[in-house]
Structure formats: structure tokens, C-alpha cells
C-alpha positions as CSV (number, residue, x, y, z in Angstrom):
1,M,-109.2,49.2,-7.2
2,Y,-109.8,47.2,-10.3
3,S,-107.4,45.9,-12.9
4,P,-107.2,48.4,-15.8
5,H,-106.0,45.8,-18.3
6,R,-105.8,42.1,-19.0
7,A,-102.6,41.0,-17.4
8,V,-100.7,38.4,-15.4
9,V,-99.9,39.3,-11.8
10,R,-96.1,39.3,-11.6
11,R,-95.7,40.2,-7.9
12,I,-97.6,41.4,-4.9
13,V,-96.5,42.9,-1.5
14,D,-99.2,42.9,1.2
15,G,-97.4,43.2,4.5
16,C,-96.8,46.9,5.0
17,D,-98.9,48.8,7.6
18,D,-100.9,51.8,6.5
19,N,-99.2,55.0,7.8
20,E,-101.0,57.0,10.5
21,S,-102.7,60.2,9.5
22,L,-100.1,63.0,9.6
23,G,-97.5,60.4,10.6
24,P,-94.1,59.8,8.9
25,P,-94.1,57.9,5.6
26,D,-92.4,54.5,5.4
27,R,-89.4,55.4,3.3
28,A,-87.9,51.9,3.7
29,S,-90.8,50.5,1.6
30,P,-91.4,53.2,-1.1
31,A,-94.3,51.5,-2.9
32,G,-95.8,50.0,0.2
33,N,-98.3,47.3,-0.6
34,Y,-98.6,46.8,-4.3
35,V,-99.7,44.7,-7.3
36,L,-97.3,44.5,-10.3
37,L,-99.0,43.5,-13.5
38,D,-97.4,42.2,-16.8
39,C,-99.7,43.6,-19.5
40,P,-99.1,42.8,-23.2
41,R,-97.1,45.9,-24.0
42,M,-96.1,47.3,-20.5
43,T,-95.6,46.6,-16.9
44,L,-98.0,48.3,-14.5
45,L,-97.4,49.1,-10.9
46,L,-100.4,49.9,-8.6
47,A,-99.0,51.0,-5.3
48,H,-99.8,52.3,-1.7
49,L,-102.6,49.7,-1.2
50,K,-104.3,49.0,2.1
51,R,-102.7,46.1,4.1
52,G,-104.7,42.9,3.8
53,S,-106.9,44.1,1.0
54,I,-105.1,42.5,-2.0
55,R,-107.2,39.7,-3.5
56,V,-104.9,38.3,-6.2
57,R,-101.7,36.3,-6.1
58,A,-98.5,36.1,-8.3
59,G,-99.3,34.1,-11.4
60,D,-103.0,34.9,-11.5
61,L,-104.5,36.0,-14.8
62,V,-106.7,39.0,-14.3
63,E,-109.1,40.7,-16.8
64,A,-109.8,44.4,-17.0
65,G,-112.3,45.2,-14.3
66,D,-111.3,42.4,-11.9
67,F,-111.0,43.5,-8.2
68,L,-107.4,43.7,-7.0
69,G,-107.4,45.5,-3.7
70,L,-108.1,48.8,-1.9
71,A,-106.2,52.1,-2.1
72,G,-104.4,52.8,1.1
73,N,-101.6,54.8,2.7
74,S,-98.8,52.3,2.8
75,G,-95.1,53.0,1.9
76,N,-93.7,56.4,1.1
77,S,-97.1,58.0,1.2
78,S,-98.5,61.0,3.2
79,E,-102.2,60.4,2.4
80,P,-104.4,57.6,1.1
81,H,-104.1,57.4,-2.7
82,L,-103.4,55.0,-5.6
83,H,-100.1,55.4,-7.4
84,V,-100.1,54.1,-10.9
85,H,-96.8,53.7,-12.9
86,A,-96.5,52.2,-16.4
87,E,-93.2,51.3,-18.0
88,R,-91.8,49.4,-20.9
89,V,-88.2,47.9,-20.7
90,G,-87.6,49.9,-17.6
91,I,-88.6,53.3,-19.0
92,G,-91.7,55.1,-17.8
93,I,-94.4,55.6,-20.4
94,G,-97.4,57.9,-20.6
95,M,-100.9,56.8,-19.8
96,E,-104.4,57.9,-21.0
97,F,-107.4,57.9,-18.7
98,G,-110.8,58.5,-20.0
99,G,-109.4,60.2,-23.1
100,R,-107.1,62.4,-21.1
101,Y,-103.3,62.0,-21.5
102,L,-101.8,62.5,-18.1
103,I,-98.3,63.7,-17.1
104,R,-96.2,63.0,-14.0
105,N,-98.0,63.9,-10.8
106,S,-101.4,64.4,-12.5
107,I,-104.2,64.1,-10.0
108,I,-107.6,62.6,-10.9
109,K,-110.4,63.2,-8.4
110,V,-113.2,60.7,-8.4
111,A,-116.6,62.1,-7.3
């Protein structure tokens, strides 16, 4: 997973185990392992990352395209995936990917 934007890493969590296939999700750590980015006009959460894969630290400046970590199955997750959440002043905001404006629970499949 790569940074989608130039940002400062605000916080990371990288100590949650990945959930076993078909096992129960970890509801005590909803986001699991994650990177929280402070972008110029929003905060961006990239969650459910694989334990031990995060390659940035709080305070790092990252550029769009910099490697952050691997998608995983940590936290309140039933299958490996990347959860992306953008917000401004605590309110969720929409995102555009490749010219497509996505809504809550949109799924993007990468070939």
C-alpha cells in the first residue's frame, strides 16, 4: 500500500495480529494496524494492515507513492482488505479514485 497523498504521518499502530481465516474479528481494536496521515485538507486513515509491515513512523513526511505497508486482516476485519477513511474536522468526506466518486462501502477490485 502506497501513500495516496503528500502528508505527515500522525500515528501508526503495528502490534495487532492478523485474524485467522474465518476466525472471529478483533472488535477490541477496530482499525487493527493502521497509518493515520495528516494531509493538507484532510486526515486519512488506512486500516487493517498486516502486522510488522508498516515502514513509516509518526512524524515522517511521506510523498504520494511512498510505500507505507501491506494490506492485511487485523482489527475488526473478516477478510484481508484495505479500509480507507477520509475526514475533515471529524466529519467523513467523500473520495475520488481514478475519476470515480465512491460512496460508503464501495468496493474496488484490483486485477
